[in-house]
N, C-alpha and C positions, 0 to 999 in steps of 0.2 A: 026343122030339128032342134030344138032345146037343148043345152048341156050343161051337167054338173064342172065350175069352176072350180082347182084350188090356186089362189093367189097369195105372192106373195113378194115384199121388194126387203131391199137394204133401205138407208137412210137417202141417199143417193134415187132410189129409186120411185120414190114416196108420188111425187106430182103425176110423174108417168101412168101409177098404178092406177090414180085416182079417175085420169082419163079411160084408164082400161074399164075401170068400174062402169063409167056412167058407160060408155059402147057396148057391154055385159048386162044393163041396167035397158036400154034402150032397145034390144036384141031380144029382151026376152029371157036369155041363160040365167040361173043362179049359180051365184060362186058364194065360195068361204075365203074370210080374209087375214091370213096368216101373220099379217103385219108385212113391216114394222108400223106403226105408226104416229110417228114423230120423226122430225128432223137429229134427232138423237143417234150417234153412230154405231151401227150395230153391225155385226158380222154375217155378211152375205152367205155362205155353207148354211147358217141355224136354217134359214129360210129356204133355201133349197135344199134340206133334209126333210123339215115337215111338209112342204107341198112336193115333194118328190115321194115320201110316202104315204100322202093322200091317195095321190094318183096309181100308185103300186099298188097301191092295195084294193082299189078298185071302190073305193066311195065316191071319187071324184073321176070326170071322163078325161080331163084333160087338166094341164096347170100353166099358169103362167107366171113371170117370174120377169126381176126389173133391177138392175143393178146400173153403175153408169156406164159400164161399154156391154153390159150383157156377158163380157166372156166367160167371169168368175163363176156367173150363176149355172154358166152352161157346164162350166167343167163341174162343179160341185154336185149340179142336179145330175150328172150323167155318171158318180158314183153311187146314185141308188138305183140295185137289180130293178129291173123292169123299168126302167126309164131312157125313153128316148130324145134329151132334148137339144133343140135345136135354137142357134143364132140367128133373127130372122129381120133383114133391112127394111125387105121392102113384100108387096104381097106373091112376086115370082118364087123369092127365094121361101117365103109360107105355103106356098101355096106345094112347090117342092119337097118340103120340110116334112109336107105331110101324103102327099099322093108317095114318094120313091120311098122313104124314110119310114114310113109310119113315125113320127111324130108324136109323143104323147103329151111333150111340157114346151111348152114356148119361150123364146127366152128374149128380152128386148132391152135397149140400149135406151139409156132414160138420157143421156147427154144428146143434142143436135135432133133431136126427134120432138113434130107435132104432134097435135089433137088428131090432124084428118090421116096422117102416118100410122099411126097408133091404132085406128079405128079401119083402115085399110089393111094393118098386116092381120089387127087378131078377127076380125071377120073374116077375111083369106085362111086362116088357118082353122079355124071354127067349122067352116062351109066345107071345109075340102075333106076329102073320105080317101083311105089308104088304096092304092089303084092295086097293090095286090098280085100275082101272074109272077113276072119273073125277079119283082121288087121282092116276093116275103121270097125267097130264097135268100136273099141280101139280108134281108132282117132277121131271117132264121140265124143266118151266120154270124152278125152282130151279139144275139142272144149266145150263141156257142160263146164266145170271145169274155160272152158275163162271164158265163159259168166259170172259164177255164178261170178267172182273174179273182174268180170266189167261191175254192172249189165246197169248202163245209155250208154253202148254199144260202147264209145266211144273207142279207141288202150291208154294203158295205157298213163298215162305222162312222 
């Protein structure tokens, strides 16, 4: 099944974003590139917000975000209501993020990762379905935490 993907990066994630887009092209997935488009320094929370809001709105099925370590993107994206962003380093963590946590945004590191690993992680993330069952209760608890943290019902600024 093909998916609609929102993808973005900071200046350090540009090369890995291009690897991910090549994989998406070869796999038949559609995507919208939210930037960055050059090596000019940008702030990763801006991309995380754009991609997170695009996924949370339902316009896209999943998101992919890349920065140097992937940590900053994960932190920032998880501030957007409705986003469950997971930093994945291999196929195992990508599978678990989807199957157990219903992650809807994949975060990748730009440092020390090659094209083969990018393809494995992105491919596994997009091919894995949420397992439901006992995991649904846990995801519901995550949603409840999110509501507590954002009591007025609006996404985090």
